[in-house]
Residue frames as a rotation matrix with the C-alpha (Angstrom) as fourth column:
ASP 1
0.269 -0.655 0.706 94.23
-0.591 -0.691 -0.416 85.91
0.761 -0.306 -0.573 -27.01
THR 2
-0.257 -0.483 -0.837 96.45
0.415 0.727 -0.547 84.29
0.873 -0.488 0.014 -24.37
CYS 3
0.807 0.549 -0.220 95.34
0.392 -0.218 0.894 84.58
0.443 -0.807 -0.391 -20.71
PRO 4
0.062 -0.828 0.557 97.67
-0.225 -0.555 -0.801 87.07
0.972 -0.076 -0.221 -18.97
GLY 5
-0.296 -0.089 -0.951 96.74
0.809 0.506 -0.299 85.75
0.508 -0.858 -0.077 -15.52
VAL 6
0.834 0.549 0.057 96.05
0.398 -0.670 0.626 88.04
0.382 -0.499 -0.777 -12.57
LEU 7
-0.109 -0.874 0.473 98.65
0.029 -0.479 -0.878 90.62
0.994 -0.082 0.078 -11.59
ILE 8
0.443 0.167 -0.881 99.51
0.845 0.252 0.472 90.36
0.301 -0.953 -0.030 -7.91
HIS 9
0.122 -0.340 0.932 99.92
-0.137 -0.936 -0.324 93.87
0.983 -0.088 -0.161 -6.48
TRP 10
0.339 -0.095 -0.936 101.58
0.791 0.568 0.229 92.82
0.510 -0.818 0.268 -3.24
LEU 11
0.287 -0.135 0.948 101.57
-0.187 -0.979 -0.082 95.86
0.939 -0.154 -0.306 -0.94
VAL 12
0.939 -0.063 -0.338 103.34
0.337 0.362 0.869 94.21
0.067 -0.930 0.361 2.00
PRO 13
0.634 -0.762 0.133 106.44
-0.755 -0.647 -0.107 96.03
0.168 -0.032 -0.985 3.26
GLY 14
0.654 -0.491 0.575 109.51
0.022 0.773 0.634 93.88
-0.756 -0.402 0.517 3.03
PRO 15
-0.329 -0.929 -0.169 112.54
-0.213 -0.101 0.972 93.05
-0.920 0.355 -0.165 0.93
SER 16
-0.851 0.041 -0.523 110.73
-0.518 0.091 0.850 91.29
0.082 0.995 -0.056 -1.94
PHE 17
0.134 0.970 -0.204 107.55
-0.930 0.194 0.313 89.54
0.343 0.148 0.927 -2.97
LEU 18
0.176 -0.104 -0.979 109.05
-0.097 0.988 -0.123 86.08
0.980 0.116 0.164 -2.51
GLU 19
-0.785 -0.544 -0.295 110.16
0.248 0.160 -0.955 86.89
0.568 -0.823 0.009 1.06
THR 20
-0.831 0.504 0.235 106.81
-0.510 -0.521 -0.685 88.31
-0.223 -0.689 0.690 2.15
PHE 21
-0.057 0.826 -0.561 104.43
-0.798 0.300 0.523 85.88
0.600 0.477 0.642 0.43
PRO 22
0.390 0.260 0.883 103.01
-0.834 0.505 0.220 83.10
-0.389 -0.823 0.415 2.70
VAL 23
-0.547 -0.776 -0.313 105.42
-0.837 0.507 0.207 80.20
-0.003 0.375 -0.927 2.22
GLY 24
-0.731 0.257 0.632 103.15
-0.076 0.890 -0.450 77.41
-0.678 -0.376 -0.631 3.44
GLN 25
0.350 0.924 -0.152 100.46
-0.240 -0.068 -0.968 78.38
-0.906 0.375 0.198 0.98
ALA 26
0.317 -0.281 -0.906 102.79
-0.944 -0.182 -0.274 78.02
-0.088 0.942 -0.323 -1.97
SER 27
-0.768 -0.639 0.047 103.87
-0.637 0.769 0.053 74.49
-0.070 0.011 -0.997 -1.03
ALA 28
-0.398 0.607 -0.688 101.98
-0.219 0.665 0.714 71.23
0.891 0.435 -0.132 -1.45
GLY 29
-0.866 0.138 -0.480 99.56
0.479 0.505 -0.718 69.88
0.144 -0.852 -0.503 1.15
GLN 30
0.078 0.963 -0.258 96.45
0.996 -0.086 -0.019 71.07
-0.041 -0.256 -0.966 2.91
GLY 31
0.576 0.261 -0.774 95.57
0.363 -0.931 -0.044 74.69
-0.732 -0.255 -0.631 2.19
VAL 32
-0.492 -0.804 0.335 97.68
0.663 -0.097 0.743 74.84
-0.564 0.587 0.580 -0.96
LEU 33
-0.480 0.251 -0.841 97.06
-0.397 -0.917 -0.047 77.77
-0.782 0.311 0.540 -3.29
PRO 34
0.374 0.670 0.641 94.48
0.385 0.516 -0.765 77.27
-0.843 0.533 -0.065 -6.06
PHE 35
0.994 -0.086 -0.064 96.87
-0.097 -0.475 -0.875 79.00
0.045 0.876 -0.481 -8.46
ASP 36
0.304 -0.950 0.066 100.47
0.949 0.308 0.066 79.05
-0.083 0.042 0.996 -9.63
ILE 37
0.758 -0.132 -0.639 102.71
0.035 -0.970 0.241 82.10
-0.652 -0.205 -0.730 -9.37
ASP 38
0.456 -0.633 0.626 104.90
0.845 0.086 -0.529 83.42
0.281 0.769 0.574 -12.16
THR 39
0.691 -0.260 -0.675 107.60
0.311 -0.736 0.601 85.79
-0.653 -0.625 -0.428 -10.83
ARG 40
-0.056 -0.772 0.633 109.53
0.963 0.124 0.237 86.27
-0.262 0.623 0.737 -14.06
GLY 41
0.163 0.161 0.973 108.16
0.610 -0.792 0.029 89.76
0.775 0.589 -0.227 -14.75
ASN 42
-0.698 -0.385 0.604 108.36
-0.120 -0.768 -0.629 92.97
0.706 -0.511 0.490 -12.73
ILE 43
-0.253 0.716 0.651 104.98
-0.965 -0.143 -0.219 92.22
-0.063 -0.684 0.727 -11.16
PRO 44
-0.935 -0.104 0.338 104.17
-0.129 0.990 -0.051 88.63
-0.329 -0.092 -0.940 -10.17
CYS 45
-0.304 0.847 -0.436 101.19
-0.873 -0.065 0.483 86.98
0.381 0.527 0.760 -11.89
ALA 46
-0.520 0.263 0.813 98.81
-0.414 0.754 -0.509 84.29
-0.747 -0.601 -0.283 -10.67
TYR 47
-0.490 0.370 -0.789 97.47
-0.733 0.316 0.603 81.59
0.472 0.874 0.117 -12.97
SER 48
0.245 0.697 0.674 94.61
-0.911 0.404 -0.086 79.41
-0.332 -0.593 0.734 -11.75
HIS 49
-0.673 -0.396 0.624 94.98
-0.250 0.917 0.312 75.64
-0.696 0.054 -0.716 -11.80
ASN 50
0.049 0.797 0.602 91.79
0.656 0.429 -0.621 75.80
-0.753 0.426 -0.501 -13.90
CYS 51
-0.186 -0.176 -0.967 93.20
-0.407 -0.881 0.239 78.39
-0.894 0.438 0.093 -16.34
ALA 52
0.752 0.541 0.376 91.75
0.159 0.405 -0.900 78.01
-0.640 0.737 0.218 -19.84
GLY 53
-0.216 -0.928 0.302 94.90
0.703 0.067 0.708 79.49
-0.678 0.366 0.638 -21.35
THR 54
-0.762 0.026 0.647 92.90
0.518 -0.575 0.633 81.77
0.389 0.818 0.424 -23.65
THR 55
-0.398 0.649 -0.648 90.49
0.458 -0.472 -0.753 84.62
-0.795 -0.597 -0.109 -23.13
GLY 56
0.192 0.572 0.797 87.95
0.981 -0.115 -0.154 86.36
0.004 0.812 -0.584 -25.29
THR 57
0.988 0.141 0.070 88.86
0.136 -0.988 0.074 89.83
0.080 -0.064 -0.995 -24.02
PRO 58
0.262 -0.957 0.126 92.39
0.395 -0.013 -0.919 91.13
0.881 0.291 0.374 -24.66
MET 59
-0.574 -0.699 0.426 94.55
-0.132 -0.435 -0.891 91.81
0.808 -0.567 0.158 -21.53
SER 60
0.072 0.589 0.805 91.93
-0.985 -0.086 0.151 90.39
0.158 -0.804 0.574 -19.15
PRO 61
-0.786 -0.457 0.415 92.18
-0.551 0.823 -0.138 87.04
-0.278 -0.338 -0.899 -17.33
CYS 62
-0.574 0.588 -0.570 90.14
-0.110 0.634 0.765 83.99
0.811 0.502 -0.300 -18.20
SER 63
0.417 0.842 0.342 87.24
-0.508 -0.096 0.856 82.98
0.753 -0.531 0.388 -15.93
GLY 64
0.628 -0.246 -0.739 89.40
0.576 0.785 0.228 80.47
0.524 -0.568 0.634 -14.02
CYS 65
-0.472 -0.880 -0.050 92.06
0.736 -0.362 -0.572 83.06
0.485 -0.307 0.819 -13.24
ALA 66
-0.334 0.412 0.848 89.47
-0.280 -0.902 0.328 85.71
0.900 -0.128 0.417 -12.35
GLU 67
0.679 0.652 -0.337 88.28
0.071 0.398 0.914 83.48
0.731 -0.645 0.224 -9.50
VAL 68
0.153 -0.707 -0.691 91.62
0.915 0.365 -0.170 83.74
0.372 -0.606 0.703 -7.66
VAL 69
-0.253 -0.246 0.936 91.43
0.087 -0.969 -0.231 87.53
0.963 0.023 0.267 -7.18
GLY 70
0.628 0.581 0.518 89.46
-0.471 -0.246 0.847 87.20
0.619 -0.776 0.119 -3.94
PHE 71
0.844 -0.367 -0.391 91.88
0.516 0.752 0.410 84.61
0.144 -0.548 0.824 -2.63
ILE 72
-0.156 -0.938 0.310 94.86
0.768 -0.312 -0.559 86.88
0.621 0.151 0.769 -3.34
GLU 73
-0.034 0.217 0.975 93.14
-0.308 -0.931 0.197 89.80
0.951 -0.293 0.099 -1.59
HIS 74
0.926 0.378 0.008 92.50
-0.149 0.347 0.926 87.57
0.347 -0.859 0.377 1.44
LEU 75
0.464 -0.837 -0.289 96.21
0.867 0.497 -0.049 86.56
0.185 -0.228 0.956 1.57
LEU 76
-0.269 -0.544 0.795 97.20
0.380 -0.818 -0.432 90.21
0.885 0.186 0.426 1.26
LEU 77
0.447 0.517 0.730 95.04
-0.491 -0.540 0.683 91.14
0.748 -0.664 0.012 4.27
LEU 78
0.955 -0.129 -0.268 96.57
0.281 0.687 0.670 88.29
0.097 -0.715 0.692 6.29
ALA 79
0.160 -0.985 0.071 100.11
0.922 0.123 -0.367 89.31
0.353 0.124 0.927 5.34
GLN 80
-0.158 -0.197 0.968 99.57
0.081 -0.979 -0.186 92.99
0.984 0.049 0.171 6.19
ASP 81
0.093 0.265 0.960 98.18
-0.909 -0.371 0.190 92.33
0.407 -0.890 0.207 9.69
ILE 82
-0.171 -0.258 -0.951 99.82
0.001 0.965 -0.263 89.24
0.985 -0.046 -0.164 11.16
LYS 83
0.648 0.437 0.624 98.44
-0.654 -0.101 0.750 88.15
0.391 -0.894 0.220 14.54
SER 84
-0.284 -0.823 0.493 100.53
-0.957 0.271 -0.100 86.30
-0.051 -0.500 -0.864 17.10
HIS 85
-0.114 0.320 0.941 98.33
-0.336 0.878 -0.340 83.19
-0.935 -0.355 0.008 16.80
THR 86
0.478 0.266 -0.837 98.57
-0.864 -0.027 -0.502 82.99
-0.156 0.964 0.217 12.98
LYS 87
0.803 -0.174 0.570 99.29
0.160 0.984 0.075 79.51
-0.574 0.031 0.818 11.68
TYR 88
-0.123 -0.982 -0.146 102.77
-0.034 -0.143 0.989 79.06
-0.992 0.127 -0.016 10.25
ARG 89
-0.302 0.011 0.953 101.43
0.863 0.427 0.269 78.17
-0.404 0.904 -0.139 6.80
PHE 90
0.728 0.590 0.350 100.09
0.678 -0.696 -0.237 81.74
0.104 0.409 -0.906 6.52
LEU 91
0.621 -0.579 -0.528 103.47
-0.019 -0.685 0.729 83.28
-0.783 -0.443 -0.436 7.39
SER 92
0.902 -0.371 -0.221 106.05
-0.307 -0.190 -0.933 84.47
0.304 0.909 -0.285 4.90
HIS 93
0.394 -0.861 -0.323 109.70
0.660 0.509 -0.552 83.55
0.640 0.004 0.769 4.74
SER 94
-0.367 -0.516 0.774 110.59
-0.091 -0.808 -0.582 86.88
0.926 -0.284 0.250 6.35
ASP 95
0.387 0.596 0.704 108.11
-0.796 -0.170 0.581 86.26
0.466 -0.785 0.408 9.20
MET 96
0.932 -0.058 -0.359 109.49
0.162 0.950 0.268 82.76
0.325 -0.308 0.894 9.75
VAL 97
-0.046 -0.998 0.044 113.04
0.530 -0.061 -0.846 84.15
0.847 -0.016 0.531 9.96
ASN 98
-0.257 0.013 0.966 111.88
-0.576 -0.805 -0.142 86.70
0.776 -0.593 0.215 12.55
ILE 99
0.762 0.586 0.276 110.15
-0.583 0.435 0.686 84.00
0.282 -0.683 0.673 14.60
THR 100
0.658 -0.603 -0.452 113.25
0.522 0.797 -0.304 81.80
0.544 -0.036 0.839 14.40
CYS 101
-0.344 -0.794 0.502 115.38
0.135 -0.570 -0.810 84.70
0.929 -0.211 0.303 15.66
GLN 102
0.110 0.477 0.872 112.96
-0.832 -0.436 0.343 85.27
0.544 -0.763 0.349 18.55
TYR 103
0.960 0.246 -0.132 113.03
-0.155 0.863 0.481 81.58
0.233 -0.441 0.867 19.49
SER 104
0.279 -0.939 -0.203 116.81
0.576 0.333 -0.746 81.57
0.768 0.091 0.634 19.24
ALA 105
-0.377 -0.378 0.846 117.09
-0.350 -0.787 -0.508 84.60
0.858 -0.487 0.165 21.54
GLU 106
0.509 0.635 0.581 114.66
-0.808 0.120 0.577 82.98
0.296 -0.763 0.574 24.02
ASN 107
0.860 -0.255 -0.443 116.66
0.257 0.965 -0.056 79.73
0.441 -0.066 0.895 23.83
ASN 108
-0.141 -0.979 0.150 119.91
0.374 -0.193 -0.907 81.60
0.917 -0.071 0.393 24.56
ARG 109
-0.147 0.171 0.974 118.28
-0.733 -0.680 0.008 83.46
0.664 -0.713 0.225 27.46
LEU 110
0.826 0.526 0.203 117.06
-0.532 0.610 0.587 80.19
0.185 -0.593 0.784 28.97
LYS 111
0.541 -0.728 -0.422 120.48
0.492 0.681 -0.543 78.55
0.682 0.086 0.726 28.48
LEU 112
-0.388 -0.709 0.589 122.15
-0.061 -0.618 -0.784 81.43
0.919 -0.340 0.197 30.31
LYS 113
0.212 0.562 0.799 119.56
-0.889 -0.229 0.397 81.24
0.407 -0.794 0.451 33.09
GLY 114
0.942 0.133 -0.310 120.21
-0.050 0.964 0.262 77.49
0.333 -0.232 0.914 33.40
LEU 115
0.116 -0.980 -0.164 123.97
0.518 0.201 -0.831 78.02
0.847 0.012 0.531 33.60
ASN 116
-0.396 -0.210 0.894 123.55
-0.494 -0.772 -0.400 80.75
0.774 -0.600 0.202 36.23
ASP 117
0.596 0.679 0.429 121.20
-0.752 0.283 0.596 78.54
0.283 -0.678 0.679 38.26
ALA 118
0.773 -0.378 -0.509 123.66
0.339 0.925 -0.171 75.63
0.535 -0.041 0.844 38.05
ARG 119
-0.278 -0.917 0.287 126.46
0.223 -0.352 -0.909 77.91
0.934 -0.189 0.302 39.26
ARG 120
-0.120 0.339 0.933 124.30
-0.811 -0.575 0.104 79.17
0.572 -0.745 0.344 42.13
VAL 121
0.879 0.476 -0.034 123.35
-0.391 0.760 0.518 75.62
0.273 -0.442 0.854 43.17
SER 122
0.404 -0.818 -0.410 127.00
0.500 0.573 -0.649 74.53
0.766 0.058 0.640 43.00
HIS 123
-0.441 -0.559 0.702 127.99
-0.226 -0.688 -0.690 77.43
0.869 -0.463 0.177 45.25
VAL 124
0.276 0.636 0.721 125.26
-0.902 -0.089 0.423 76.59
0.333 -0.767 0.549 47.78
LEU 125
0.920 0.044 -0.389 126.31
0.019 0.988 0.156 72.91
0.391 -0.151 0.908 47.81
THR 126
-0.032 -0.998 -0.053 129.93
0.379 0.037 -0.925 73.93
0.925 -0.050 0.377 48.39
GLN 127
-0.359 -0.029 0.933 128.89
-0.675 -0.682 -0.281 76.09
0.645 -0.730 0.225 51.32
LEU 128
0.695 0.681 0.231 126.82
-0.673 0.503 0.542 73.25
0.253 -0.532 0.808 52.72
ASP 129
0.632 -0.561 -0.535 129.84
0.404 0.828 -0.390 70.91
0.662 0.030 0.749 52.46
ASN 130
-0.391 -0.795 0.463 131.94
-0.014 -0.498 -0.867 73.51
0.920 -0.345 0.184 54.31
TYR 131
0.021 0.480 0.877 129.41
-0.925 -0.323 0.199 73.70
0.379 -0.816 0.437 57.14
LYS 132
0.925 0.287 -0.249 129.31
-0.210 0.933 0.293 69.90
0.316 -0.219 0.923 57.32
SER 133
0.194 -0.942 -0.275 133.12
0.425 0.333 -0.841 69.84
0.884 0.046 0.465 57.49
LEU 134
-0.425 -0.307 0.852 133.10
-0.515 -0.692 -0.506 72.36
0.744 -0.654 0.136 60.34
ILE 135
0.491 0.689 0.534 130.53
-0.850 0.244 0.466 70.37
0.191 -0.683 0.705 62.31
MET 136
0.848 -0.231 -0.477 132.51
0.181 0.972 -0.149 67.16
0.499 0.040 0.866 61.74
ALA 137
-0.179 -0.974 0.136 135.75
0.199 -0.172 -0.965 68.85
0.963 -0.146 0.225 62.86
LEU 138
-0.272 0.136 0.953 134.07
-0.810 -0.566 -0.150 70.15
0.519 -0.813 0.264 65.99
SER 139
0.686 0.665 0.294 132.48
-0.719 0.560 0.412 66.81
0.110 -0.494 0.862 66.86
GLU 140
0.812 -0.362 -0.458 135.45
0.201 0.910 -0.363 64.52
0.548 0.203 0.811 66.18
HIS 141
-0.161 -0.982 -0.102 138.31
0.591 -0.014 -0.807 66.39
0.790 -0.190 0.582 67.88
ASP 142
0.675 0.215 -0.706 138.92
0.717 -0.418 0.558 67.99
-0.175 -0.883 -0.437 71.24
ILE 143
0.118 -0.610 0.784 140.40
0.633 -0.562 -0.533 71.27
0.766 0.559 0.319 70.06
PRO 144
-0.216 -0.249 -0.944 142.06
0.937 -0.323 -0.129 73.39
-0.273 -0.913 0.303 72.75
HIS 145
-0.618 0.013 -0.786 140.79
0.120 -0.987 -0.110 76.98
-0.777 -0.162 0.608 73.05
LEU 146
-0.531 0.469 0.706 137.99
0.847 0.324 0.421 76.26
-0.032 0.821 -0.569 70.56
GLN 147
0.528 0.813 -0.245 135.81
0.808 -0.570 -0.150 79.14
-0.261 -0.118 -0.958 71.68
HIS 148
0.224 -0.530 -0.818 138.68
0.012 -0.838 0.546 81.60
-0.975 -0.132 -0.181 71.41
ILE 149
-0.778 -0.528 0.339 139.67
0.299 0.163 0.940 80.38
-0.552 0.833 0.031 67.91
LEU 150
-0.228 0.783 0.579 136.10
0.966 0.109 0.233 80.71
0.119 0.612 -0.781 66.64
THR 151
0.610 0.444 -0.657 135.62
0.587 -0.810 -0.003 84.15
-0.533 -0.384 -0.754 68.25
VAL 152
-0.211 -0.781 -0.588 138.81
-0.062 -0.589 0.806 85.49
-0.975 0.207 0.076 66.66
ALA 153
-0.812 -0.091 0.577 137.86
0.521 0.334 0.786 84.02
-0.264 0.938 -0.224 63.27
LEU 154
0.182 0.958 0.223 134.40
0.983 -0.178 -0.037 85.60
0.005 0.226 -0.974 63.40
LYS 155
0.502 -0.055 -0.863 135.84
0.273 -0.937 0.219 88.98
-0.821 -0.345 -0.455 64.38
ARG 156
-0.565 -0.794 -0.224 138.20
-0.055 -0.235 0.970 88.78
-0.823 0.560 0.089 61.40
GLY 157
0.278 0.751 -0.599 135.28
-0.780 -0.189 -0.597 87.94
-0.561 0.633 0.533 59.09
SER 158
-0.762 -0.647 0.031 136.77
-0.536 0.657 0.530 84.59
-0.363 0.387 -0.847 58.16
SER 159
0.019 0.737 -0.675 134.87
-0.874 0.340 0.346 82.22
0.485 0.584 0.651 55.93
ILE 160
0.815 0.342 0.467 133.86
-0.528 0.769 0.359 78.74
-0.237 -0.540 0.808 57.00
ARG 161
0.811 -0.560 -0.169 136.70
0.303 0.648 -0.699 77.27
0.501 0.515 0.695 54.93
GLN 162
-0.046 -0.852 0.521 139.23
-0.307 -0.485 -0.819 79.56
0.951 -0.198 -0.240 56.70
MET 163
0.272 0.206 0.940 137.82
-0.960 -0.007 0.279 78.55
0.064 -0.979 0.196 60.11
ILE 164
0.993 0.088 0.078 138.20
-0.090 0.996 0.019 74.86
-0.076 -0.026 0.997 59.23
ASN 165
0.460 -0.888 0.000 141.79
0.261 0.135 -0.956 75.47
0.849 0.440 0.294 58.08
THR 166
-0.084 -0.464 0.882 142.57
-0.718 -0.586 -0.376 77.32
0.691 -0.665 -0.284 61.33
LEU 167
0.613 0.366 0.700 141.09
-0.762 0.506 0.403 74.48
-0.207 -0.781 0.589 63.40
GLU 168
0.942 -0.313 -0.117 143.12
0.239 0.875 -0.421 71.93
0.234 0.369 0.899 61.42
ASP 169
0.124 -0.931 0.342 146.27
-0.057 -0.351 -0.935 74.02
0.991 0.097 -0.097 61.95
SER 170
0.119 -0.009 0.993 145.50
-0.946 -0.304 0.111 74.18
0.301 -0.953 -0.045 65.67
LEU 171
0.918 0.239 0.315 145.14
-0.325 0.911 0.254 70.39
-0.227 -0.335 0.914 65.82
ALA 172
0.726 -0.687 -0.022 148.41
0.446 0.495 -0.746 69.97
0.524 0.532 0.666 63.95
GLY 173
0.427 -0.550 -0.718 150.14
0.768 -0.198 0.609 72.35
-0.477 -0.811 0.338 66.35
ALA 174
-0.391 -0.585 0.711 150.89
0.884 -0.455 0.111 74.94
0.258 0.671 0.695 63.68
TYR 175
-0.129 0.424 0.896 148.51
-0.028 -0.905 0.424 77.53
0.991 0.029 0.129 65.14
HIS 176
-0.469 -0.045 -0.882 148.69
0.859 0.208 -0.468 78.61
0.204 -0.977 -0.059 68.77
PRO 177
0.368 0.657 0.658 146.01
0.418 -0.749 0.514 81.06
0.830 0.085 -0.550 69.77
ARG 178
-0.821 -0.555 0.134 147.05
0.175 -0.468 -0.866 83.73
0.544 -0.687 0.481 72.22
ARG 179
0.255 0.929 -0.268 144.60
0.571 0.079 0.817 83.47
0.780 -0.361 -0.510 74.96
TYR 180
-0.687 -0.432 0.585 144.64
-0.139 -0.711 -0.689 86.38
0.713 -0.555 0.428 77.32
THR 181
-0.247 0.576 -0.779 143.15
0.897 0.441 0.041 85.92
0.367 -0.689 -0.625 80.77
GLY 182
0.776 0.605 0.180 141.50
0.455 -0.734 0.505 88.50
0.437 -0.309 -0.844 82.94
ASN 183
0.565 -0.650 -0.508 144.81
0.475 -0.247 0.844 89.01
-0.675 -0.719 0.169 84.82
ASP 184
-0.404 -0.733 0.547 146.60
0.875 -0.135 0.465 89.76
-0.267 0.666 0.696 81.54
LEU 185
0.091 0.532 0.842 144.01
0.693 -0.641 0.330 92.39
0.715 0.553 -0.427 80.67
ASP 186
0.923 0.207 -0.324 144.28
0.384 -0.542 0.748 93.95
-0.021 -0.814 -0.580 84.16
MET 187
0.117 -0.965 -0.234 148.04
0.655 -0.102 0.749 94.18
-0.747 -0.240 0.620 83.78
ALA 188
-0.406 -0.224 0.886 147.64
0.885 -0.338 0.320 95.85
0.227 0.914 0.335 80.37
VAL 189
0.587 0.681 0.438 145.27
0.501 -0.731 0.464 98.45
0.636 -0.053 -0.770 81.85
LEU 190
0.820 -0.316 -0.477 147.67
0.363 -0.356 0.861 99.23
-0.442 -0.879 -0.177 84.71
ALA 191
-0.195 -0.964 0.180 150.64
0.765 -0.034 0.643 99.49
-0.614 0.263 0.744 82.37
TYR 192
-0.224 0.177 0.958 148.81
0.825 -0.489 0.283 101.83
0.518 0.854 -0.036 80.05
């Protein structure tokens, strides 16, 4: 009688046997499976690399194929309870896709964080340049009514850039602050 191999009753939830079976174990290299898998039937079968091809008992595997039962049960236990530190060669195609999606989401999150940080740094550097411009404008020019211009700008809630523009306009003669003296205020109180 021909050896039927060992039926693989794969009780791992997922789309299909091929997507939930450990991919790295089926490929060549260290830790390769000691058997081949035949997925042509409804239930996949395992055939040992040492399969005799024939058996003395009908519908039962040969001695070489019977040795792989324990190995299949071990893989089934690994596939049903995957730990976070499991080596990739013990993961299935479906698990690898999930891990890739997680890494992709983490990568996108870190990219967004990097872009936000770059924007924040750019804004802070722009503000620093504005403060430097204000200090330079104050130190290089003798601006008439400087204290009054700055007081009015602060009361209005002007930004540093608006204060610099106002000071530049004042130097150019385009802005003339109305400076009221104590006498002007006394006259306003008497008239009111």
